[in-house]
C-alpha positions as CSV (number, residue, x, y, z in Angstrom):
1,M,125.0,94.8,101.2
2,A,122.4,96.9,99.5
3,A,119.4,95.3,98.0
4,N,119.6,95.2,94.2
5,L,116.2,96.6,93.5
6,P,114.8,97.5,90.0
7,E,116.0,100.9,88.8
8,E,112.5,102.5,89.2
9,V,112.3,101.5,92.9
10,T,114.2,102.9,95.8
11,L,114.9,101.1,99.1
12,L,113.6,103.4,101.8
13,E,114.3,103.7,105.5
14,D,111.7,105.3,107.7
15,Q,111.5,106.0,111.4
16,E,107.8,105.5,112.1
17,N,106.3,106.8,115.3
18,L,103.6,104.4,116.2
19,S,100.6,104.7,118.5
20,S,102.0,101.7,120.5
21,G,104.7,104.1,121.8
22,V,107.6,103.0,119.8
23,S,109.7,104.7,117.1
24,M,110.1,101.8,114.6
25,K,112.7,101.7,111.9
26,V,111.2,100.3,108.7
27,L,112.7,99.2,105.4
28,W,110.4,99.3,102.5
29,S,109.9,99.8,98.8
30,D,106.8,100.0,96.5
31,S,107.8,98.5,93.2
32,S,104.2,98.7,92.0
33,K,104.9,102.3,91.2
34,A,107.5,101.4,88.6
35,T,106.7,103.0,85.3
36,N,107.2,99.7,83.4
37,K,105.2,97.7,85.9
38,K,103.1,95.1,84.0
39,G,100.6,92.4,85.1
40,P,98.0,92.3,87.8
41,Q,98.1,94.3,91.0
42,L,100.0,92.4,93.8
43,P,99.4,92.6,97.6
44,P,102.0,94.2,99.9
45,L,104.3,91.7,101.6
46,I,105.0,92.5,105.3
47,F,108.1,90.7,106.6
48,L,108.5,89.9,110.3
49,H,112.0,88.8,111.5
50,G,112.9,86.5,114.3
51,S,115.5,86.6,117.2
52,F,119.0,87.9,116.5
53,H,117.8,89.4,113.2
54,G,116.3,92.6,111.9
55,A,114.7,94.0,108.8
56,W,118.0,93.8,107.1
57,C,117.7,90.0,106.7
58,W,114.8,90.4,104.2
59,S,116.3,93.3,102.2
60,E,119.4,91.4,100.8
61,R,117.7,88.6,98.9
62,F,113.9,88.7,99.3
63,F,113.3,92.4,98.6
64,P,115.0,92.3,95.1
65,Y,113.2,89.0,94.3
66,F,109.7,90.2,95.2
67,A,110.2,93.8,94.0
68,N,111.2,92.6,90.6
69,L,107.9,90.7,90.5
70,G,106.1,93.9,91.3
71,Y,105.2,93.4,95.0
72,P,105.3,96.3,97.4
73,V,107.5,95.1,100.4
74,A,108.1,96.3,103.9
75,A,110.1,94.9,106.8
76,L,109.8,96.1,110.4
77,N,112.4,96.1,113.1
78,W,111.0,94.8,116.4
79,R,111.9,96.7,119.6
80,G,115.5,96.4,120.4
81,T,116.6,95.6,116.8
82,G,117.9,97.5,113.8
83,G,117.3,101.0,115.0
84,T,114.0,100.5,116.9
85,F,114.9,101.6,120.5
86,A,113.5,99.3,123.2
87,G,113.9,101.9,126.0
88,E,116.7,103.0,128.2
89,G,118.2,99.9,130.0
90,V,115.6,97.5,128.5
91,K,116.9,94.0,128.0
92,K,113.7,92.0,127.8
93,V,110.7,92.7,125.5
94,K,107.4,91.0,126.1
95,M,105.5,89.3,123.2
96,E,102.5,91.5,124.0
97,E,104.6,94.5,123.0
98,H,105.4,92.9,119.7
99,V,101.7,92.3,119.2
100,Q,100.8,95.9,119.9
101,D,103.6,97.2,117.7
102,L,102.4,94.9,114.8
103,K,98.8,96.0,115.2
104,A,99.9,99.7,115.1
105,F,102.2,99.1,112.1
106,L,99.5,97.4,110.1
107,E,96.9,100.1,111.0
108,E,99.2,103.1,110.5
109,F,102.2,102.5,108.3
110,V,100.8,100.1,105.7
111,P,97.8,102.3,104.7
112,S,99.9,105.5,104.7
113,K,102.9,104.3,102.8
114,L,101.7,101.4,100.7
115,Q,98.8,103.1,99.1
116,S,99.3,101.9,95.5
117,T,97.3,98.7,96.0
118,E,93.9,98.0,97.6
119,L,94.8,94.4,98.2
120,K,95.2,93.2,101.8
121,P,98.7,92.7,103.0
122,I,100.3,89.3,103.4
123,L,102.2,88.6,106.6
124,I,105.5,86.7,106.2
125,S,107.3,85.6,109.3
126,H,110.5,83.7,110.2
127,S,111.4,81.9,113.4
128,F,110.1,83.9,116.5
129,G,108.3,86.2,114.1
130,G,105.8,83.3,113.7
131,L,104.9,83.4,117.3
132,S,104.2,87.1,116.9
133,I,101.6,86.3,114.2
134,M,100.0,83.6,116.4
135,K,99.7,85.9,119.4
136,Y,98.4,88.8,117.2
137,L,95.6,86.7,115.7
138,E,94.9,85.1,119.1
139,K,94.3,88.5,120.7
140,Y,92.7,90.1,117.7
141,P,90.8,87.4,115.7
142,E,88.8,90.2,114.0
143,K,92.0,91.3,112.2
144,L,91.9,88.1,110.2
145,Q,89.6,90.0,107.8
146,D,92.3,92.7,107.3
147,I,95.0,90.4,106.0
148,G,95.2,88.6,102.7
149,G,97.1,85.6,104.1
150,A,100.1,84.6,106.2
151,V,103.3,82.7,105.6
152,I,105.0,81.2,108.7
153,M,108.5,79.9,108.0
154,C,110.8,77.9,110.3
155,S,108.7,79.1,113.2
156,V,109.1,78.4,116.9
157,P,106.1,76.1,117.4
158,P,103.0,77.1,119.4
159,S,104.3,75.1,122.4
160,G,107.5,77.2,122.4
161,N,111.0,75.8,122.6
162,G,110.6,73.6,125.6
163,R,109.4,70.4,124.0
164,M,111.6,70.9,121.0
165,T,114.6,71.3,123.3
166,M,113.8,68.0,125.0
167,R,113.6,66.3,121.6
168,F,117.0,67.6,120.6
169,L,118.4,66.3,123.9
170,R,117.1,62.8,123.3
171,R,118.5,62.8,119.7
172,S,121.9,64.4,120.2
173,L,123.6,66.0,123.1
174,R,126.1,67.6,120.8
175,A,123.4,69.3,118.6
176,S,121.5,70.3,121.7
177,W,124.6,71.9,123.2
178,K,125.3,73.8,120.0
179,I,121.8,75.3,119.9
180,T,122.0,76.2,123.6
181,A,125.4,77.7,123.4
182,G,124.7,79.5,120.1
183,L,121.3,81.0,121.1
184,A,120.8,81.1,124.9
185,M,124.5,81.9,125.5
186,K,124.7,84.1,122.4
187,K,127.8,82.3,121.0
188,V,126.5,83.0,117.5
189,I,127.8,86.6,117.9
190,T,131.4,85.4,118.7
191,D,131.9,82.0,117.0
192,P,131.8,82.2,113.1
193,A,131.7,78.4,112.6
194,L,128.8,77.9,115.0
195,C,127.0,80.9,113.6
196,R,127.3,79.4,110.1
197,E,126.2,76.0,111.2
198,L,123.1,77.1,113.0
199,F,121.8,79.7,110.6
200,F,123.3,79.1,107.2
201,G,124.3,75.5,107.0
202,G,127.3,74.0,105.2
203,A,131.0,74.3,106.1
204,D,132.0,77.2,103.8
205,N,130.8,79.6,101.1
206,D,130.7,76.8,98.5
207,D,128.1,75.0,100.5
208,S,125.8,77.8,101.5
209,G,126.5,80.8,99.3
210,V,127.3,82.8,102.4
211,S,130.9,84.0,102.4
212,D,133.1,84.2,105.5
213,D,132.9,88.0,105.2
214,D,129.1,87.7,105.1
215,V,129.2,85.6,108.3
216,I,131.3,88.2,110.1
217,R,129.0,91.0,108.9
218,Y,125.9,89.1,110.0
219,M,127.5,88.4,113.4
220,G,127.7,92.1,113.9
221,Y,124.1,92.5,113.1
222,F,123.2,89.6,115.5
223,H,125.1,91.3,118.3
224,R,123.3,94.6,117.7
225,D,119.9,92.9,117.3
226,S,120.1,90.8,120.5
227,E,120.8,93.6,123.0
228,A,117.1,93.3,124.0
229,T,115.5,89.9,123.6
230,I,112.1,88.2,124.0
231,D,111.1,87.7,127.6
232,L,110.9,84.0,127.6
233,M,109.7,83.7,131.2
234,D,106.7,85.8,130.4
235,L,106.1,84.0,127.1
236,A,106.1,80.6,128.8
237,K,103.0,81.6,130.8
238,K,100.9,82.4,127.6
239,L,102.1,80.2,124.8
240,P,99.8,79.9,121.8
241,S,99.5,76.1,122.6
242,S,97.2,77.1,125.5
243,Q,94.6,78.3,123.0
244,I,94.1,75.2,120.7
245,D,91.5,72.5,120.2
246,D,92.0,68.8,120.6
247,A,93.5,68.6,117.1
248,G,96.1,71.3,117.8
249,K,94.2,73.9,115.8
250,A,94.1,77.5,117.0
251,L,90.8,78.4,118.6
252,F,90.7,81.8,116.8
253,L,90.2,79.8,113.5
254,S,86.8,78.7,114.9
255,S,85.8,82.0,116.4
256,P,82.7,84.0,115.3
257,E,85.0,86.2,113.3
258,T,85.8,83.3,111.0
259,S,82.2,82.2,110.4
260,N,82.6,83.4,106.8
261,G,86.0,81.8,106.4
262,H,89.5,83.1,106.9
263,P,92.5,84.0,104.8
264,P,94.8,81.2,103.6
265,F,97.9,80.2,105.6
266,L,101.2,78.6,104.5
267,V,103.6,77.0,106.9
268,V,107.1,76.4,105.6
269,G,109.9,74.3,107.1
270,A,113.5,73.8,106.0
271,T,115.0,70.4,105.4
272,E,118.4,71.5,106.7
273,D,117.1,73.5,109.7
274,F,119.5,73.1,112.7
275,I,117.2,75.0,115.1
276,V,113.5,74.0,114.4
277,D,112.8,70.3,113.9
278,Q,110.2,68.5,111.8
279,E,107.9,67.9,114.7
280,G,107.9,71.6,115.5
281,V,107.0,72.5,111.9
282,D,104.2,69.9,111.9
283,E,102.8,71.4,115.1
284,T,102.7,74.8,113.5
285,A,101.0,73.5,110.5
286,K,98.3,71.9,112.7
287,Y,97.9,75.1,114.6
288,F,97.0,76.9,111.4
289,G,94.6,74.2,110.3
290,L,96.8,72.7,107.7
291,D,97.3,69.0,106.9
292,S,101.1,69.4,106.5
293,P,103.8,72.1,106.0
294,V,105.7,72.7,102.8
295,M,109.3,71.7,103.2
296,V,112.0,73.5,101.2
297,D,115.7,72.6,100.7
298,S,117.3,75.2,102.9
299,P,119.0,75.9,106.2
300,H,117.2,77.8,109.0
301,D,117.8,81.3,107.4
302,V,115.7,80.6,104.3
303,M,115.9,84.2,103.2
304,L,119.7,84.3,103.0
305,G,122.3,82.2,101.1
306,K,122.2,80.6,97.7
307,K,119.0,78.6,98.4
308,Y,116.9,81.6,99.2
309,Q,114.8,81.3,96.0
310,N,113.5,77.9,97.2
311,A,111.4,79.6,99.9
312,A,110.8,82.8,97.8
313,D,109.3,80.7,94.9
314,V,107.0,78.9,97.3
315,I,105.7,82.2,98.7
316,H,105.1,83.6,95.2
317,Q,103.3,80.5,94.2
318,F,101.1,80.6,97.4
319,V,100.1,84.2,96.6
320,Q,99.3,83.4,93.0
321,E,97.3,80.3,93.8
322,K,95.7,80.9,97.1
323,V,95.4,84.7,97.6
324,L,94.8,86.3,94.2
């Protein structure tokens, strides 16, 4: 399904050769170039997807929403997803590779293609994309000065999936099995009902705004975008939770690079999330130095389905009130 962008704006696909050694497929548009653009200049929004997903997940609902407001938007595809080749025979991608790809993307693609604004980009992540932001800022705290802010939605918490999995086991063996079967065993690419329940909520189209045909189409994307997955064994040795203070706050927020302050953060959770629990969202909020997350009425995939605007509105409000 193509994004319904303003007439003056075209959804572009680029294959970007980055200095990190990857040829990355990028979806983007710069609505600030529209001839009838009114209002203040807006910062570029850089969207970072999670596991089983690709840049496509942002282009269907979020791109039209934000482009119509006048934001330049871009969504990358991590290695092994959506046309970004991970390498011959590669089945596991290290988080460090994501970090280096993100660094190269922000230093090379954003300045060259999104030149219509001098405002710093806003990073917007979902699920495992949130860990990519954590590890990026942990490794390069000086890069805090190069972003206008960050939004972390339904993220895997800094301590990873381990503690969260144990909480699910204590609460419900049935729910825990569904998550394990759906994600670890990749049943979401073969079982439409399970796919719908984990990502989109509801029992049918009337509940979620995601039709049965959409679910089948998304399952095809999930299959393609899970050929190469995050190396969880490697990640477990270097989780963001190893670099926090006694309050659970990221150490990079107290580094010399932040002596003059740091950009604002927004952590968003979903009230109907089947995959990330409230404790996980609270942990992520503490990591970014926040008292609490903002909860929106939505299933895990906050950017798809009929409730997508709940999260989109929160992001727009954050930019208007905290960034500009």
